[in-house]
C-alpha positions in Angstrom: 131.1 114.2 74.5 132.8 117.6 73.0 135.6 119.8 71.6 137.9 122.1 74.1 140.7 124.5 73.3 142.4 127.3 75.0 145.7 129.3 75.4 148.0 130.0 78.1 149.7 133.1 77.3 153.3 133.9 79.4 153.6 137.4 78.2 152.3 140.6 76.5 153.1 138.6 72.8 151.1 135.7 73.8 148.3 137.8 74.9 147.7 138.8 71.1 146.5 135.4 70.5 143.5 135.4 73.1 140.6 136.9 71.0 141.4 133.8 68.5 139.3 132.1 71.2 135.9 132.1 69.3 137.2 131.0 65.7 139.3 128.3 67.7 136.8 127.3 69.4 133.9 127.5 66.1 136.4 125.0 64.4 135.1 122.2 66.7 131.6 122.7 66.0 130.9 119.5 64.9 132.4 117.9 68.2 129.8 119.6 70.1 127.0 121.1 67.9 124.6 122.5 71.1 126.5 125.3 72.5 129.4 127.2 72.2 131.0 129.4 75.3 134.4 130.9 76.4 136.1 131.9 79.5 138.6 135.4 78.8 140.4 136.7 81.9 144.5 138.4 81.6 146.5 135.9 80.3 144.1 133.0 80.0 141.2 131.9 77.3 139.7 128.3 77.2 137.0 127.5 74.7 134.1 124.6 74.7 131.9 123.4 72.1 128.9 121.3 73.7 127.9 118.1 73.0 124.8 117.3 75.9 124.4 113.9 77.1 124.6 113.7 80.5 122.4 116.8 82.4 121.0 118.3 79.5 120.6 121.5 81.6 122.4 124.8 80.7 124.0 124.6 84.0 125.9 122.1 83.0 127.6 124.1 79.9 130.9 124.4 79.9 133.3 126.5 80.7 132.1 125.5 83.9 133.6 128.3 86.5 133.3 127.3 90.6 131.0 129.0 92.8 133.2 131.9 93.8 134.7 132.1 90.8 138.7 130.8 91.2 138.1 127.8 89.3 137.5 127.0 85.4 137.2 123.6 83.2 136.5 122.6 79.8 135.6 119.4 79.4 136.0 116.6 77.0 134.6 113.1 77.9 132.7 110.9 80.1 133.6 110.2 83.6 131.8 106.5 84.0 132.3 106.4 87.5 130.9 109.8 88.9 128.1 109.1 91.2 130.4 107.5 93.4 132.9 110.1 93.3 130.0 112.6 93.6 128.8 110.7 96.7 132.2 110.8 98.4 132.7 114.5 97.5 129.6 115.1 99.1 129.8 113.3 102.3 132.7 115.9 102.4 130.3 119.5 102.3 130.6 120.1 98.6 127.2 121.2 97.4 126.6 120.4 93.6 124.4 122.8 91.5 123.7 120.2 88.4 123.7 116.4 87.7 126.4 116.8 85.5 130.2 114.7 85.8 131.9 117.6 84.8 130.9 119.4 87.7 131.9 116.4 89.8 135.4 116.5 87.9 135.5 120.3 88.7 135.2 119.6 92.4 137.0 116.6 92.8 139.9 119.1 91.2 139.2 121.4 93.3 140.2 119.5 96.3 142.6 116.2 95.4 144.1 118.5 92.2 146.3 116.3 89.5 146.5 113.4 92.1 142.9 112.7 91.9 143.6 111.5 87.9 144.0 107.4 88.9 140.6 107.7 91.0 138.9 108.5 87.2 137.3 105.9 84.7 136.1 107.2 81.7 137.8 108.7 78.5 139.1 112.5 78.9 140.7 115.4 77.7 140.4 118.1 79.8 141.7 121.7 80.9 141.5 123.0 84.5 142.5 126.5 85.7 143.5 128.1 89.0 142.9 131.8 88.4 144.6 132.4 92.3 147.5 130.5 91.4 147.8 131.3 87.4 148.2 127.8 87.3 146.7 125.5 84.0 146.1 121.5 84.6 145.9 119.6 80.7 145.1 116.2 81.2 144.2 113.4 78.5 143.0 109.6 79.7 145.1 106.4 80.0 144.7 105.2 76.6 144.1 108.3 74.0 140.9 107.4 74.0 140.1 111.6 73.4 142.5 113.5 71.8 144.4 116.6 73.2 146.8 118.6 70.4 149.0 121.4 72.2 151.9 123.6 71.1 154.1 125.0 73.2 156.4 127.9 72.5 158.6 130.9 74.4 155.1 133.2 74.2 152.5 131.0 74.6 150.9 127.0 75.6 147.7 125.9 73.3 145.7 123.2 73.3 142.8 121.6 71.3 140.7 118.7 70.5 142.1 119.1 67.1 144.8 120.4 64.9 142.7 122.9 63.4 141.7 124.8 66.1 145.7 125.4 67.2 146.2 126.6 63.6 143.5 129.5 64.1 145.4 131.0 66.6 147.7 132.3 63.7 150.7 130.1 64.4 153.8 129.1 61.8 152.9 126.3 59.1 155.5 123.9 58.3 155.3 120.1 57.2 157.1 118.5 60.3 159.4 116.2 57.8 159.6 113.2 60.8 156.2 112.9 61.1 155.4 112.7 57.4 158.5 110.3 57.3 156.5 108.0 59.5 152.9 108.6 58.1 154.3 107.1 54.9 155.1 104.1 56.8 152.6 103.4 59.5 149.6 105.5 57.3 148.8 107.3 60.8 150.9 109.6 63.4 151.0 107.7 66.8 151.6 110.5 69.8 153.7 112.8 70.1 154.3 113.4 66.2 151.6 116.2 64.6 152.1 116.8 60.7 152.6 120.2 61.7 156.1 121.4 63.3 155.9 122.5 66.7 152.5 121.1 67.1 152.3 117.5 69.6 149.9 115.6 70.9 149.8 114.7 74.3 151.1 111.5 75.3 148.3 108.8 77.4 148.0 109.0 80.8 150.3 112.3 80.9 149.9 115.3 82.5 151.2 118.9 81.9 151.2 121.5 84.6 151.5 125.1 82.6 152.4 128.2 84.4 154.4 131.5 83.3 158.0 130.3 83.2 157.5 126.7 83.2 155.6 123.6 81.5 155.7 120.4 83.3 154.5 117.3 81.9 154.5 114.3 83.7 152.8 110.4 83.7 150.4 109.8 86.1 149.7 106.2 84.4 151.7 103.9 82.9 150.6 101.1 80.6 154.1 98.7 81.1 152.9 98.5 84.7 149.7 96.5 84.0 152.0 93.6 82.3 154.0 93.3 85.2 151.0 91.7 87.3 150.3 88.4 86.7 147.2 86.2 86.4 147.4 82.9 89.2 144.6 81.4 88.3 143.0 78.9 86.0 141.6 79.6 82.9 138.1 79.0 83.5 139.1 81.2 86.8 139.9 83.9 84.5 137.3 83.5 82.3 134.9 84.3 85.6 136.6 87.3 86.4 137.0 88.5 82.2 133.3 88.0 82.4 132.2 90.0 85.4 134.9 93.1 84.1 133.1 93.0 80.9 129.7 93.2 82.2 130.4 95.9 84.7 132.6 98.2 81.5 129.7 97.9 79.2 127.1 98.9 82.3 129.2 101.9 83.2 129.0 103.2 79.2 125.0 102.7 79.1 124.9 105.6 81.3 123.3 108.5 78.9 120.5 111.1 78.9 119.8 110.8 75.5 119.2 107.5 72.8 121.7 105.3 72.7 122.8 101.9 70.7 125.5 100.0 69.6 127.5 99.3 66.8 127.4 95.3 65.1 130.0 94.7 63.0 129.0 90.8 63.3 132.6 90.2 64.1 133.1 88.5 68.2 134.1 92.0 69.9 131.1 94.1 68.6 129.5 90.9 68.9 129.9 90.6 73.4 129.6 94.4 73.5 126.0 93.9 72.1 124.9 90.7 73.5 125.8 92.7 76.8 124.0 95.7 76.0 121.0 94.1 74.9 120.6 92.2 78.5 120.3 95.4 80.2 119.0 97.8 77.8 114.8 96.9 76.1 115.3 96.9 72.5 118.4 97.9 71.6 119.1 99.4 68.5 121.9 97.6 67.0 123.7 99.0 63.7 125.7 97.5 60.7 127.4 98.5 57.4 127.6 96.7 54.2 128.8 96.8 50.4 126.5 96.2 47.8 128.1 93.9 45.0 131.3 93.8 47.1 130.8 90.4 49.2 134.7 89.8 50.1 134.2 92.8 51.8 130.5 92.6 53.5 129.9 91.1 56.6 126.2 91.8 57.6 125.6 88.0 57.2 126.8 87.6 60.6 126.1 90.4 62.5 122.1 89.9 61.5 122.5 86.0 62.7 124.0 87.9 66.7 121.2 90.6 65.8 118.3 87.9 65.6 120.2 85.6 68.2 120.5 88.7 71.2 116.8 90.6 70.1 118.2 93.6 69.4 116.7 96.4 66.9 118.9 96.0 64.2 119.5 98.5 61.0 122.0 97.3 58.3 123.2 100.5 56.2 124.1 99.0 52.2 126.3 101.3 50.5 127.5 101.1 47.1 131.0 102.8 45.9 128.4 105.9 44.5 127.7 106.5 48.7 130.8 106.4 49.3 132.0 108.6 46.7 129.5 110.9 48.1 130.9 110.7 51.3 134.4 111.4 50.2 134.8 115.4 50.1 133.5 116.0 54.1 135.4 112.9 55.0 138.7 114.4 53.7 137.7 117.5 55.4 137.3 116.0 58.5 141.1 114.9 59.0 142.7 118.7 60.6 146.3 116.1 60.1 147.0 113.5 57.5 145.4 109.9 58.6 145.2 107.4 56.2 143.3 103.8 57.8 141.3 103.5 54.9 138.4 102.0 57.2 137.9 104.9 58.5 135.5 105.5 55.5 133.0 103.3 56.8 133.4 104.7 60.4 132.5 107.9 59.0 129.6 106.5 56.7 128.5 104.3 60.4 128.5 107.3 62.3 126.6 109.4 60.2 123.6 107.1 59.4 123.6 105.9 63.0 124.0 109.3 64.3 120.1 109.8 62.5 119.1 107.2 65.3 121.2 107.8 68.5 123.6 110.1 69.7 125.8 107.3 71.8 127.0 104.0 70.5 129.2 101.4 72.5 131.8 99.8 69.8 134.3 97.0 70.1 137.4 99.0 69.7 140.5 97.3 71.6 139.7 94.1 72.0 141.9 92.7 69.6 145.0 94.8 71.0 144.5 93.6 74.5 143.9 89.8 73.1 145.8 88.9 70.2 143.1 89.0 67.7 144.8 90.3 64.6 146.3 88.7 61.9 149.9 90.0 62.8 149.2 88.3 66.2 149.0 85.0 64.4 151.8 85.3 61.8 153.8 86.5 64.9 153.1 83.8 67.1 154.4 81.4 64.2 157.2 83.4 63.2 158.6 82.6 67.0 157.3 79.4 66.9 157.9 77.9 63.6 157.7 74.2 62.5 157.4 72.6 59.4 154.7 74.4 57.5 156.1 77.6 58.5 159.9 76.7 57.0 158.5 75.7 53.9 156.6 79.3 53.6 159.8 81.0 54.3 161.7 79.0 51.5 159.0 79.7 49.6 159.6 83.6 49.1 160.9 84.1 45.8 157.8 82.8 44.6 155.2 85.1 46.7 157.2 87.6 45.5 156.4 87.3 41.9 153.1 86.2 42.3 150.2 89.2 41.9 149.3 90.6 45.6 146.0 92.4 46.0 144.2 92.9 49.6 140.6 93.0 46.8 140.1 89.3 47.0 141.4 86.2 48.9 143.9 84.4 46.8 145.8 87.7 46.2 145.4 88.9 49.7 146.4 85.0 50.9 149.6 85.4 48.9 150.2 88.8 50.1 150.2 87.7 53.7 152.5 84.8 52.7 155.0 86.8 50.9 154.8 89.6 54.2 155.7 86.1 56.6 158.4 85.6 54.5 160.0 88.5 54.3 159.5 88.9 58.2 160.9 85.3 59.0 164.7 86.6 58.1 164.0 89.6 60.7 164.6 89.7 64.4 161.6 90.3 66.8 161.4 94.2 66.5 161.6 94.2 63.3 159.3 91.7 62.3 156.6 93.3 64.6 157.7 96.7 62.8 156.9 95.3 59.0 154.1 93.5 60.2 152.9 96.8 61.3 153.6 98.9 58.5 152.5 99.0 54.7 155.8 100.8 53.5 159.5 100.4 54.6 161.6 102.7 55.1 163.4 102.9 51.9 160.2 103.4 49.8 158.8 105.9 52.1 162.3 107.5 51.6 162.3 107.1 47.8 158.7 108.6 47.6 159.6 111.5 49.0 161.4 114.5 47.6 164.9 115.9 47.7 163.9 119.1 49.3 162.2 117.2 52.2 164.5 114.5 52.6 167.4 117.2 53.0 165.1 118.1 56.6 164.5 114.7 58.0 166.6 113.9 61.1 167.1 110.2 60.5 168.6 110.1 63.8 166.1 111.1 66.3 163.0 109.2 64.0 166.0 106.0 64.3 166.3 106.7 68.2 161.9 107.2 68.1 161.5 104.0 67.0 164.4 102.4 68.7 162.9 103.4 72.3 159.1 102.7 70.5 160.6 99.2 70.0 162.3 98.5 73.1 159.5 96.9 75.3 159.7 93.9 72.7 163.0 92.0 74.4 162.0 88.6 73.2 159.5 86.2 71.4 157.0 87.7 73.1 153.3 88.0 72.5 152.4 90.3 75.3 155.4 92.3 74.8 154.1 92.6 71.6 150.3 93.9 72.4 152.7 96.4 74.9 153.7 98.1 71.5 150.3 97.3 69.8 148.6 99.4 72.4 150.9 102.4 72.5 151.6 102.5 69.1 148.4 101.0 66.6 146.0 101.4 69.4 146.2 105.2 70.4 147.8 106.4 66.7 145.2 104.5 64.7 141.9 102.5 66.0 141.2 105.0 68.6 142.0 108.3 66.7 139.6 106.7 64.0 136.8 106.6 65.8 137.2 109.6 67.8 137.1 111.7 64.4 134.7 109.9 62.1 132.4 109.7 65.2 132.7 113.4 66.3 132.5 114.3 62.9 128.9 113.7 63.3 128.5 115.0 66.9 128.0 110.5 67.6 129.7 109.7 70.7 131.3 106.3 70.7 132.0 104.6 73.9 134.8 101.6 73.7 134.1 99.0 76.9 137.1 97.0 75.9 139.3 99.8 77.4 137.8 99.9 80.5 141.3 100.5 82.4 140.0 97.2 84.7 139.6 95.3 82.2 143.2 96.9 80.4 145.0 95.9 83.4 143.3 92.3 83.7 144.0 91.2 79.9 147.6 92.5 80.2 147.6 90.2 83.4 146.9 87.2 81.5 149.4 84.8 80.2 149.8 84.6 76.9 149.0 81.3 76.3 145.8 82.1 77.4 145.4 84.4 74.4 146.8 83.1 71.3 148.2 79.7 69.9 149.1 78.1 66.5 145.3 77.6 65.7 143.3 80.0 67.0 143.2 84.3 68.4 141.4 85.9 71.4 140.6 82.3 72.3 139.8 83.6 76.1 138.0 86.2 75.0 135.8 83.5 72.1 135.3 81.3 75.1 134.4 83.2 77.9 131.2 84.6 75.7 130.7 81.5 73.5 127.4 80.7 75.6 125.5 84.4 74.3 126.8 84.6 70.9 125.9 82.3 67.9 128.0 79.7 66.7 127.9 81.0 63.1 130.2 84.1 64.2 133.0 81.7 65.3 133.4 80.1 62.3 134.6 83.0 60.1 138.2 84.3 58.9 139.2 87.4 60.5 138.4 90.0 58.8 138.9 94.2 59.0 136.5 97.0 59.2 137.9 97.4 54.9 136.7 98.8 51.8 136.8 97.8 48.3 139.6 100.8 47.8 141.6 99.0 45.3 138.2 99.2 42.7 137.7 102.7 44.0 140.5 104.1 43.3 141.2 102.0 39.4 137.6 103.7 38.2 135.6 106.4 40.1 138.7 108.5 41.7 141.4 107.3 38.2 140.8 111.1 36.9 141.1 112.7 40.6 143.9 110.6 41.0 145.6 111.5 37.4 144.5 115.2 37.0 144.2 116.6 40.9 146.2 114.7 43.3 148.8 113.2 41.4 148.8 115.3 38.9 153.0 116.3 37.7 152.4 119.6 37.4 151.2 119.4 41.1 153.6 117.2 42.6 156.8 118.6 41.1 155.8 122.6 42.4 154.3 121.4 45.8 158.6 120.1 46.2 156.8 117.3 48.8 157.6 114.1 46.7 159.6 112.5 44.1 157.5 112.4 40.6 159.3 109.4 39.0 158.1 107.4 42.1 154.7 108.9 42.7 154.4 107.9 39.0 155.7 104.5 38.8 152.9 104.0 42.0 150.4 105.0 40.0 151.3 102.0 37.5 151.7 100.0 40.3 147.8 100.7 41.0 146.9 100.1 37.5 148.8 96.9 36.7 148.2 93.2 37.4 149.8 92.9 40.6 148.8 96.3 42.8 150.7 94.6 45.8 149.5 97.3 49.0 150.2 100.2 46.3 146.9 101.2 46.8 147.2 102.1 50.7 149.9 104.3 49.8 148.0 106.2 46.6 145.1 106.4 49.7 147.9 108.1 51.8 148.8 110.4 49.4 145.1 111.5 48.3 145.0 112.2 51.8 147.6 114.2 52.3 147.3 115.9 49.5 143.8 117.2 50.7 145.3 118.6 53.8 147.5 120.5 52.1 145.0 122.0 50.1 142.6 122.6 52.8 145.5 124.0 55.6 148.6 124.7 54.3 148.1 126.1 51.2 144.9 128.4 52.8 
């Protein structure tokens, strides 16, 4: 796991940026604290920060060069099937100097080029340069587990693991108004968007072939194809195959030359990963996080039960609001573009504390988007298969609207969910999905922006993007909704969150559920195997019921959340009023509308906060990002 950056200059003007490679690489130190190296030629510069995981020998450092000096590679990620690929290459006469997966990837690209991408089982972002052809191949893994930003203009092509590295090349810094409009609705930015105009994210499963006179983008993998195959076997046969695939996926991700453990929240997903890993690793270390004095958010009871059941060496990090407050400055600095999923904070804390014990951790991310594990999926199923109760809930929309709503307690949260369900009941499937996937609607997002920003938004372009994004949802189909989740929520929010927060601590987090064989199998299953009116993630729960304690099955779905509302109302109130959302700052900045910000703050401190704290948090994250990267 590492950080990469680089530049391909198209002309003499672009070449002026080559000396910036060292400073750009330095910004990625947290992703690879072990060593920094750069490669510079006439028109290309590559930078790499290494976190040593496989083959700790200095010969495995990057940029890695081929024997004769023609080829260079910088690579972020892990290739889990590198040993089998190495064996095949060795049989063809390739001689290896290291035991690293980087050298295997280098040689595979030398011999097979971009056609080798579909052979890779792992997560990655890399740049491969052929000095003779003067071609740069840049690629990203199938699901966007590893990030890759880029900027293309008439003078240069720049890429990096994080936006902050691209900013070091002296690019023009302007907020992308369409991206900000999207951010306010979703609280994150899905690919290809970034918050800086002109900078984009390479789409998952895509590559770019960069030459002096052209940049060609293509897909080597299409997620939609995995939904076209249909599993023909029985439910029991599917369970057998799923168990085999998951055991293989976990085992592949246990390869490391450094200490390894698992995240264990007490939910089904992380419990499955931990239970499988405990069979392969004696004395497996597992880690979870809890909150002192906030039982509604604390899940350590279930994590402890799983740890006892599988016999792992479990450690619980119990945090207070003061502890979270202490982490806040570093957390906010870590966002080189705004990212407002507040569950990033516990992932940050968990990663920081876990890093003290291990260098690699496995997590259960991805299971909800593959097997329909969110409350959203249960809601969509009921919206599309309504019975008497669903019709009653929808008819009481005015009552739910009037009652106090909050994510901070069970009753307020249930009222919030019922109100959202009643609102969705009136809409068509695509609009239902968007409502359940977003935190702020289009109207409120527009009202929150200043007239200055509104004038810059290309609403027609945004609507076309949204229409294309939602196009897979052609009928009332849970599998079609899951495709949207994997293309939108998974890559834009969940995987980005894990990468950002773990790499800030130089902790590598691996996600077995995102093994491409597991994904292909899950997406081939009929939706009746995943969700019905009473249960979510049916086949996943049933398949591993024999290796998990009964206790974790008798509990409500709970996200990896923080007691954000209490925190904003108390510890952060002064900073909200006098720093982030101060009137003079908002007016001078000319990004947000002061009257709407003032109304939002009033809502936050009222008896009916609803989801105001989520939007306030999004504004705080944006303001900190603006201070660190746009004003400086």
